C-alpha positions in Angstrom: 0.0 0.0 0.0 2.9 2.3 0.7 3.9 2.1 -3.0 0.8 4.0 -3.9 2.1 7.1 -2.2 5.5 7.0 -3.8 6.3 9.5 -6.5 7.0 8.1 -9.9 9.0 11.1 -10.8 12.7 10.4 -11.6 15.1 11.7 -9.0 16.5 15.1 -9.8 20.0 15.0 -11.4 22.7 16.0 -9.0 25.6 18.3 -9.9 28.7 17.8 -7.7 31.4 19.4 -9.8 31.6 21.9 -12.6 33.1 19.2 -14.9 29.7 17.5 -14.9 27.9 20.5 -16.4 25.6 19.9 -19.3 23.8 22.2 -21.7 21.1 24.1 -19.8 22.8 23.8 -16.4 23.7 26.9 -14.5 26.2 27.9 -11.8 27.2 31.1 -9.9 30.6 32.8 -9.7 31.6 34.3 -6.3 31.2 38.0 -5.8 34.9 39.0 -6.0 36.8 42.0 -7.4 39.0 39.5 -9.3 36.1 39.6 -11.9 34.7 42.4 -14.0 31.3 43.8 -12.8 29.4 41.8 -15.5 30.8 38.5 -14.2 31.3 38.7 -10.4 28.4 37.2 -8.5 26.7 36.3 -11.8 24.8 33.1 -12.5 25.9 31.7 -15.8 24.0 29.3 -18.1 25.7 26.6 -20.3 24.5 27.3 -23.8 26.9 24.9 -25.6 29.7 22.4 -25.0 32.5 22.0 -27.5 35.8 20.1 -27.6 39.4 21.0 -28.6 41.4 17.8 -29.6 45.2 17.7 -29.4 47.5 15.0 -30.4 47.5 13.2 -27.0 44.7 14.9 -25.1 41.6 17.1 -25.3 39.8 19.9 -23.5 36.1 20.4 -23.0 35.0 24.0 -23.3 31.7 25.2 -21.8 30.1 28.2 -23.6 28.4 30.3 -21.0 26.0 33.2 -21.1 25.2 35.8 -18.4 21.7 37.2 -17.8 22.6 40.2 -19.8 23.7 38.1 -22.8 27.5 38.4 -22.4 29.3 35.2 -23.6 32.3 33.8 -21.7 34.1 30.4 -22.1 35.2 28.0 -19.4 37.8 25.3 -19.5 38.8 23.3 -16.4 42.5 22.8 -16.0 44.2 20.1 -13.9 47.8 20.7 -12.9 49.8 18.9 -10.2 46.7 17.7 -8.3 45.1 21.1 -8.4 42.2 22.3 -10.5 41.7 25.7 -12.0 38.8 27.5 -13.8 40.0 29.2 -17.0 37.5 31.9 -18.0 38.0 33.3 -21.5 36.6 36.2 -23.6 37.2 36.9 -27.3 38.4 40.3 -28.3 38.2 42.0 -31.7 40.9 43.4 -33.9 40.4 47.0 -32.7 40.7 45.8 -29.1 43.9 43.9 -29.9 45.3 47.2 -31.4 44.1 49.2 -28.3 45.6 46.8 -25.8 48.9 45.7 -27.5 49.4 47.8 -30.5 49.5 46.0 -33.9 53.3 46.2 -34.2 53.8 44.7 -30.8 51.2 42.0 -31.4 52.5 41.1 -34.8 55.9 40.1 -33.3 54.1 36.9 -32.2 53.9 35.9 -35.9 57.1 37.5 -37.2 59.7 36.2 -34.8 61.2 32.7 -35.0 61.8 32.4 -31.3 59.2 32.2 -28.5 57.9 35.8 -28.1 57.4 38.0 -25.1 55.0 40.9 -25.5 53.9 43.8 -23.3 50.5 45.3 -22.8 50.5 48.9 -23.9 47.0 49.9 -22.6 44.7 48.4 -20.1 41.1 49.3 -20.9 38.9 49.3 -17.8 36.4 46.9 -19.3 39.2 44.3 -19.7 41.2 45.1 -16.6 40.6 41.8 -14.7 41.4 39.8 -17.8 44.8 41.4 -18.5 48.4 40.9 -17.3 51.2 43.4 -17.9 53.1 41.0 -20.1 52.9 37.6 -21.7 55.4 35.0 -22.7 54.8 32.4 -25.5 55.0 29.1 -23.7 55.5 26.8 -26.7 55.7 26.7 -30.5 52.5 27.0 -32.5 50.7 23.6 -32.8 47.6 22.2 -34.6 44.5 21.1 -32.8 41.0 20.0 -34.0 37.8 21.8 -33.0 34.6 19.8 -32.5 31.3 21.5 -32.0 30.3 18.6 -29.8 30.6 17.3 -26.2 32.8 14.2 -26.4 32.9 13.4 -22.7 32.3 9.7 -22.2 32.8 9.1 -26.0 35.7 8.1 -28.2 37.2 11.0 -30.1 37.8 10.6 -33.8 41.4 9.7 -34.7 43.7 12.8 -34.6 44.0 14.4 -38.1 41.1 12.4 -39.3 37.7 13.6 -40.4 35.2 15.2 -38.0 37.1 18.2 -36.7 38.0 21.6 -37.9 41.8 22.2 -37.8 43.3 25.4 -36.3 46.7 26.5 -35.4 47.1 27.5 -31.7 49.5 30.0 -30.3 49.5 30.3 -26.5 51.1 32.9 -24.2 50.8 33.3 -20.5 51.7 35.8 -17.8 54.8 35.2 -15.6 52.6 34.0 -12.7 50.4 31.9 -15.2 47.3 33.7 -13.8 46.4 35.1 -17.3 46.6 33.8 -20.8 46.5 35.1 -24.4 45.4 32.5 -27.0 45.4 32.9 -30.7 43.5 30.5 -33.0 44.3 30.7 -36.8 41.7 28.9 -38.9 41.7 27.7 -42.5 41.4 30.7 -44.7 43.3 32.9 -42.3 40.5 33.9 -39.9 42.1 34.7 -36.6 40.5 34.7 -33.1 42.1 36.2 -30.1 41.1 35.3 -26.5 42.0 36.7 -23.1 42.0 34.1 -20.2 41.7 34.6 -16.5 42.7 31.6 -14.4 41.0 31.3 -11.0 40.6 28.6 -8.3 37.8 26.1 -8.9 36.3 27.2 -5.5 35.2 30.4 -7.3 32.4 28.3 -8.9 29.6 27.8 -6.5 25.9 26.9 -6.4 25.6 24.4 -9.3 22.0 24.2 -10.7 21.0 21.2 -12.9 18.9 22.1 -15.9 16.7 19.7 -18.0 19.6 17.6 -19.3 19.3 13.8 -18.6 
């Protein structure tokens, strides 16, 4: 008789870690001055999940949207037993010129050795995402972009069909708290991103959406 009163509703999906996020899920960022005003204390919604495939590894990237419609990207980094939240924003050509100057920025592509560049101006809107200087950490390399969540699935073979190739150039601040990433796609289209690295504990209050 007791079964009559039991709910037939499936138990609500639990979220215990940001790495478990699915499309439609949400989480909050702590209210800290480490973040710009549009991001600190905000609740972000996952609007897409995509994958960057490298020769021997891959990264899952969460595409996030604020209540005001601002888009920010998140990758979770594991290093020496620690986890970090890498928040990234894309900047346009005129912003690259404003921040670095095109002559300074072009040295990344012109020099044979790993390049160190300095920030010329720090616009207030990007202040929390910028270091004073960046050092190229390794030579450019090719990765494959998949507009798909491959967690729990087998990735296509590297350099095989299924992914869009791009050349990656990565620079980091001396303390590795900030990054500058350049993606060069077939046809020459170039995307530039600024990355802010923060402790995973900055991500709080995970809210499951409708994903199964």
